[in-house]
C-alpha positions in Angstrom: 151.6 62.8 57.5 154.5 64.5 59.3 154.2 67.4 61.8 156.4 70.5 61.4 158.5 71.7 64.4 156.6 74.3 66.4 159.4 76.9 66.1 159.6 76.5 62.4 155.8 76.6 62.2 155.7 80.0 63.7 158.1 81.3 61.1 155.4 80.5 58.5 152.7 82.5 60.4 152.5 86.2 59.9 152.4 88.0 63.2 149.3 90.3 63.8 150.0 93.9 63.0 148.8 95.0 66.4 151.0 92.5 68.3 152.9 95.3 70.2 149.7 96.9 71.3 148.4 93.6 72.5 151.6 93.1 74.5 151.1 96.5 76.1 147.5 95.8 77.0 148.5 92.5 78.6 151.4 94.1 80.5 149.1 96.8 81.9 146.5 94.2 82.9 149.1 92.1 84.6 150.6 95.0 86.5 147.2 96.0 87.8 146.5 92.5 89.0 150.0 91.3 90.0 148.7 90.2 93.4 145.7 88.3 92.1 145.2 85.0 90.5 144.7 85.4 86.7 142.8 83.0 84.5 143.5 82.9 80.8 140.4 81.4 79.1 140.5 80.6 75.4 137.2 80.2 73.6 135.6 79.5 70.2 136.8 77.9 67.1 139.6 78.8 64.7 139.3 79.2 60.9 141.8 77.9 58.4 141.8 80.0 55.2 141.8 78.3 51.9 142.9 81.4 49.9 145.1 84.4 50.8 142.2 86.7 49.9 139.9 84.6 51.9 136.5 83.7 50.7 136.4 80.1 51.7 137.8 78.6 55.0 137.6 75.5 57.1 136.1 76.1 60.5 136.0 74.3 63.9 132.8 73.4 65.8 132.5 75.8 68.7 130.1 78.6 69.6 132.2 79.6 72.7 129.5 78.6 75.2 131.8 76.9 77.7 134.5 79.5 77.6 132.2 82.5 78.0 130.2 80.9 80.8 133.5 79.9 82.6 134.7 83.6 82.5 131.8 84.6 84.7 132.4 81.9 87.2 136.1 82.5 87.4 135.3 86.2 88.1 133.0 85.2 90.8 135.8 83.1 92.3 138.0 86.2 92.6 140.2 85.8 89.5 141.1 88.5 87.0 140.4 87.0 83.6 142.1 87.4 80.3 139.6 86.2 77.7 140.9 85.1 74.3 137.9 84.6 72.1 136.8 84.0 68.5 135.3 87.1 66.9 131.5 87.0 67.0 131.4 84.0 69.3 129.5 84.0 72.6 130.8 86.5 75.1 130.4 86.7 78.9 127.4 88.7 80.3 126.2 89.5 76.8 125.4 85.9 76.3 122.3 86.2 78.5 120.7 88.5 76.0 121.4 86.8 72.6 119.1 87.1 69.7 115.9 89.1 70.4 116.0 88.6 74.1 117.6 92.0 74.7 114.9 93.9 72.8 112.2 91.8 74.4 113.4 92.7 77.9 112.8 96.4 77.3 109.7 98.6 77.1 109.0 102.2 76.1 107.1 104.2 78.6 103.5 105.1 77.5 103.8 108.4 79.3 107.2 109.4 78.0 108.4 108.0 74.7 112.0 109.1 75.5 112.1 106.8 78.5 113.0 103.1 78.1 113.2 100.7 81.0 113.6 97.0 81.7 110.3 95.1 82.1 109.5 94.8 85.8 109.2 91.0 85.7 112.8 90.8 84.3 114.5 93.1 86.8 115.3 90.3 89.3 117.3 88.7 86.5 118.9 91.7 84.9 119.9 93.7 88.0 122.3 91.2 89.6 123.9 90.6 86.1 124.3 94.3 85.5 125.8 94.8 89.0 128.3 92.0 88.4 129.2 93.4 85.0 129.6 97.0 86.4 131.9 95.7 89.2 134.1 93.9 86.6 134.4 96.9 84.3 134.9 99.3 87.2 137.9 97.3 88.5 139.1 96.3 85.0 138.9 92.6 85.9 138.4 91.4 82.4 140.6 91.9 79.3 139.2 90.5 76.1 141.4 89.8 73.0 139.8 88.4 69.8 141.0 86.2 67.0 139.5 84.6 63.9 142.1 82.6 62.1 144.3 79.8 63.4 147.4 82.0 62.9 145.8 84.8 64.9 144.9 82.5 67.8 148.3 80.8 68.0 150.1 84.2 68.0 147.8 85.5 70.7 148.3 82.3 72.8 152.0 82.6 72.6 152.1 86.3 73.4 149.7 85.9 76.3 151.7 83.1 77.9 155.0 84.7 77.5 153.7 88.1 78.8 152.3 86.4 81.9 155.2 84.0 82.6 156.4 86.1 85.5 153.1 85.4 87.3 154.3 81.8 87.9 151.7 79.6 89.6 149.2 82.4 90.0 148.4 81.9 86.3 145.8 79.4 85.3 145.4 78.5 81.6 142.0 77.2 80.7 142.3 76.2 77.1 138.7 75.8 75.9 139.1 77.0 72.4 138.5 74.5 69.5 141.8 74.7 67.7 142.2 73.3 64.2 144.3 70.2 63.8 145.0 70.8 60.2 146.0 73.8 58.1 147.0 74.7 54.5 150.6 76.1 54.2 150.7 79.7 53.0 152.9 78.7 50.0 150.3 76.2 48.9 147.3 78.5 49.0 146.0 80.3 45.9 146.1 84.1 46.0 142.5 84.6 44.9 139.2 82.8 45.2 139.2 79.3 43.9 137.1 79.0 40.8 134.5 76.2 40.5 135.0 76.3 36.7 138.5 74.9 37.3 137.1 71.6 38.5 137.3 69.9 41.9 140.3 71.3 43.8 142.9 69.0 45.4 143.7 70.4 48.8 146.5 69.0 50.9 146.1 69.6 54.7 149.1 69.5 57.0 149.1 68.8 60.8 149.3 71.7 63.1 151.9 71.2 65.9 150.5 70.7 69.3 151.2 73.9 71.2 150.8 72.3 74.6 154.4 71.2 74.2 156.0 74.6 74.1 153.3 76.1 76.3 154.1 73.8 79.3 157.9 73.6 78.8 158.8 77.1 77.5 156.1 79.8 77.6 154.3 79.0 80.9 156.3 76.3 82.7 155.0 77.3 86.2 151.3 77.9 85.3 148.4 75.6 86.2 147.4 74.3 82.7 144.0 72.9 81.9 143.3 71.5 78.4 140.0 70.1 77.0 139.3 67.0 75.0 136.1 66.7 73.0 135.3 63.3 71.5 132.2 61.5 70.0 133.3 58.0 71.1 133.1 57.5 74.9 135.4 54.5 74.8 138.5 56.6 73.9 137.8 59.8 75.8 139.7 59.0 79.0 142.4 57.1 77.2 143.2 60.1 75.0 143.0 62.5 78.0 145.6 60.4 79.9 147.8 60.2 76.8 147.8 64.0 76.6 148.8 64.3 80.3 151.6 61.8 79.8 152.9 63.6 76.7 152.7 67.2 77.8 153.0 66.9 81.6 150.3 69.5 82.4 147.9 69.3 85.3 144.4 68.5 84.1 142.3 67.5 81.1 138.6 68.1 81.0 137.0 65.5 78.8 133.6 65.8 77.3 131.5 64.1 74.7 129.8 66.0 71.9 126.2 65.1 72.8 126.5 65.3 76.6 129.0 68.1 77.1 126.4 70.5 78.6 125.6 68.3 81.5 128.5 65.9 82.1 132.3 66.3 82.0 135.2 64.1 83.3 138.2 65.6 85.0 141.3 63.6 84.3 144.5 64.2 86.2 147.7 62.2 86.5 146.3 60.6 89.7 142.6 60.1 89.2 139.4 60.7 87.2 136.4 62.6 88.5 133.0 63.0 86.8 130.9 66.1 87.3 127.3 65.7 86.3 124.3 68.0 86.5 121.4 66.6 88.5 117.9 66.6 87.0 117.0 69.5 89.4 120.1 71.4 88.1 119.0 70.9 84.5 115.4 71.9 85.2 116.4 75.1 87.0 119.0 76.2 84.4 122.2 75.6 86.5 125.3 75.6 84.2 127.8 72.8 84.6 130.5 75.4 84.4 129.5 76.5 87.9 130.7 73.2 89.4 133.5 72.7 86.9 135.1 76.1 87.6 134.8 75.6 91.3 136.6 72.3 91.1 139.3 73.7 88.8 139.8 76.6 91.3 140.1 74.1 94.2 142.8 72.1 92.3 144.6 75.3 91.4 144.8 76.2 95.1 146.1 72.8 96.0 148.7 73.1 93.3 149.9 76.5 94.6 149.9 75.2 98.2 152.1 72.2 97.2 154.4 74.5 95.3 154.8 76.8 98.4 155.4 73.8 100.7 158.1 72.5 98.4 160.1 75.8 98.6 
């Protein structure tokens, strides 16, 4: 199975209709924060349509948990954040009130039916979260851009990287999205819904070019780039992470295993490997591994920038 050249691949992808508006939003965001470090965080899975008028599609496993949690921790570390996320995936701040939790945290006053308040026992949790969110919105520290399909994600990724290229080593790319490895070429997709009455379909999937290659060499050559590697086999995780570093020459791969990803990750750089693991106490008290993960990534980003400045 051969892989198409990334430049040729983009000619087969229809650019989003709002691409100019997106560029304008990114430009305004960058200009407002041109003296700050900016983290670009991608999150959630991409869909691969099986028809042009899409009813069926292939999806990637990802709810967006790591990306959305990491946004909050990067904001706490003083970054402005550009969040590229899957539509309807988990989002920062809102994630703390998923499902019925939001409604269960409110109560209607028995004295005034027009008055709704947060239950008193939940105020210690809600207040600091609301204060942080209010600070972020007041200072426009978070720009969110959404995608659904593989094509939408890849266009957003390219536009974001090219638009922020002037930021140099202040830009940190934290690529936590689960991107499809395979796609169906547009000229091989049926126009309308596939009919089961036609019998079992034969579907030919093609390899998606690895966008780390143009990202690190063309779109964002001076940025601090962090990619993720999810595996189910622990014996190949570090090996594949090192292979990615050798091939794409970026700074860091965060490796995680499917069943332990919420409490253990391994950071693989060209020079070493470091494991971050939640203690039993951390897990019992609800500490997120992203707290430690982001702190370490930020530390390495600072080291990277210091080395760059010393080399000038």
